Wavefront OBJ file of the C-alpha trace (Angstrom):
o trace
v 2.216 19.422 1.153
v 0.341 17.908 -1.534
v 1.844 15.624 -4.561
v 2.487 17.742 -7.718
v 1.324 15.638 -10.639
v 1.609 16.019 -14.201
v 2.261 14.696 -16.964
v 5.819 12.415 -18.188
v 8.545 13.670 -19.324
v 11.161 11.949 -21.436
v 13.584 13.211 -18.590
v 11.689 11.577 -16.031
v 12.584 8.427 -17.344
v 15.371 7.455 -14.808
v 13.363 8.319 -11.632
v 10.426 6.364 -12.935
v 12.372 3.270 -13.339
v 14.011 3.411 -9.870
v 10.152 4.085 -8.493
v 9.131 1.282 -10.585
v 11.845 -1.369 -9.865
v 11.684 -0.572 -6.194
v 8.291 -0.800 -5.786
v 7.213 -3.724 -8.272
v 10.409 -6.262 -6.761
v 8.716 -7.620 -4.104
v 5.789 -8.527 -6.659
v 8.083 -9.865 -9.024
v 10.336 -11.810 -6.178
v 6.671 -13.491 -5.237
v 6.395 -14.380 -8.907
v 9.707 -16.384 -8.623
v 8.853 -17.912 -4.980
v 5.457 -19.208 -6.915
v 6.837 -20.343 -10.153
v 10.309 -21.563 -9.502
v 13.540 -19.911 -10.996
v 12.896 -21.597 -14.761
v 9.576 -20.602 -15.210
v 10.023 -17.137 -13.743
v 13.279 -16.303 -16.054
v 11.417 -17.348 -18.654
v 8.144 -15.586 -18.046
v 9.693 -12.519 -16.181
v 13.441 -12.228 -16.569
v 13.937 -9.497 -17.905
v 11.223 -7.350 -16.101
v 13.600 -4.735 -15.149
v 14.451 -4.125 -19.074
v 10.731 -4.334 -20.017
v 9.896 -1.284 -17.417
v 12.689 0.490 -18.700
v 11.800 0.177 -22.323
v 7.972 0.999 -21.598
v 8.770 4.263 -20.243
v 11.808 5.022 -22.646
v 9.342 4.394 -25.382
v 6.419 6.077 -24.170
v 4.546 8.044 -26.567
v 4.372 11.823 -25.757
v 0.619 13.059 -27.135
v -0.963 10.060 -27.817
v -4.530 10.732 -26.911
v -5.344 6.928 -26.208
v -2.264 6.700 -23.798
v -0.938 8.588 -21.019
v 1.569 8.516 -18.237
v 1.848 11.007 -15.358
v 3.944 11.365 -12.458
v 3.617 12.701 -8.766
v 6.195 14.504 -7.129
v 6.562 15.069 -3.521
v 8.610 17.465 -1.512
v 10.474 18.031 -5.079
v 11.204 14.539 -6.375
v 9.479 12.043 -8.254
v 7.529 9.969 -5.629
v 4.757 7.621 -7.711
v 3.522 7.320 -11.667
v 0.577 5.885 -13.399
v -0.319 5.086 -17.079
v -3.583 5.179 -18.818
v -5.183 3.620 -22.321
v -9.068 4.579 -23.379
v -10.750 3.270 -25.946
v -12.792 5.993 -27.310
v -14.953 4.042 -29.421
v -15.983 1.686 -26.426
v -15.637 4.546 -23.779
v -13.618 2.508 -21.845
v -10.376 3.382 -19.878
v -8.127 1.585 -17.758
v -5.051 2.791 -14.769
v -2.582 0.611 -15.856
v 1.072 0.186 -14.734
v 1.149 2.314 -11.109
v 3.748 1.970 -8.531
v 4.647 4.140 -5.290
v 7.840 4.613 -3.991
v 8.054 2.412 -0.882
v 9.764 5.338 1.135
v 6.585 7.495 0.576
v 3.706 4.739 0.599
v 0.493 5.441 2.694
v 1.022 9.170 2.692
v -1.982 9.884 -0.206
v 0.496 10.242 -2.967
v -1.763 7.256 -5.223
v -5.078 8.142 -4.029
v -4.234 11.845 -5.457
v -2.567 10.361 -8.421
v -5.238 7.997 -9.511
v -8.175 11.061 -8.965
v -6.209 12.713 -11.736
v -5.545 9.507 -14.005
v -9.897 9.193 -13.663
v -10.438 13.146 -14.545
v -8.041 12.430 -17.455
v -9.847 9.417 -18.706
v -13.027 11.223 -18.689
v -11.579 13.974 -20.537
v -10.473 11.410 -23.283
v -13.584 9.987 -23.657
v -13.953 6.932 -21.152
v -17.516 6.806 -19.518
v -16.187 3.264 -17.541
v -13.060 2.796 -16.207
v -11.093 -0.364 -14.958
v -7.875 -0.644 -12.633
v -6.570 -4.526 -11.743
v -3.967 -5.315 -8.652
v -2.866 -8.515 -7.930
v -4.356 -10.892 -4.857
v -1.009 -11.248 -3.021
v 0.301 -9.520 -0.302
v 3.061 -7.419 -2.450
v -0.282 -5.866 -3.705
v -2.012 -5.007 -0.880
v -1.179 -1.040 -1.051
v -2.750 -0.991 -4.311
v -5.706 -2.622 -3.293
v -5.937 0.274 -0.834
v -5.582 2.909 -2.878
l 1 2 3 4 5 6 7 8 9 10 11 12 13 14 15 16 17 18 19 20 21 22 23 24 25 26 27 28 29 30 31 32 33 34 35 36 37 38 39 40 41 42 43 44 45 46 47 48 49 50 51 52 53 54 55 56 57 58 59 60 61 62 63 64 65 66 67 68 69 70 71 72 73 74 75 76 77 78 79 80 81 82 83 84 85 86 87 88 89 90 91 92 93 94 95 96 97 98 99 100 101 102 103 104 105 106 107 108 109 110 111 112 113 114 115 116 117 118 119 120 121 122 123 124 125 126 127 128 129 130 131 132 133 134 135 136 137 138 139 140 141 142 143
């Protein structure tokens, strides 16, 4: 069954944060290993709280920003954020994560296709997306 993709709602906060933490923990552990504990703590020591604030404060109905979730088998499995600069006509796919338990099932690809369509609707003529070059970002680059 294909994923159901829809706009983020405030009641999605806990499930979205859980997906975010599960998917991005390996990335942050890589940062910890590369930077050492002291520098990691200074720059990323509150990463879970920072993501929680991101989801809690996400503005509904902002024409410049969007947050979309994908549900698979009735549960939240992935999310992605978008921003668009309508003056420049440039969009960006931002924070994106997929529950590790459902990676490589096409969820992210479907979600990113919707995100790109939404950027077009909001006036973007070009879009960018970034992913780290480390092993923890391999699935992001594959999508």
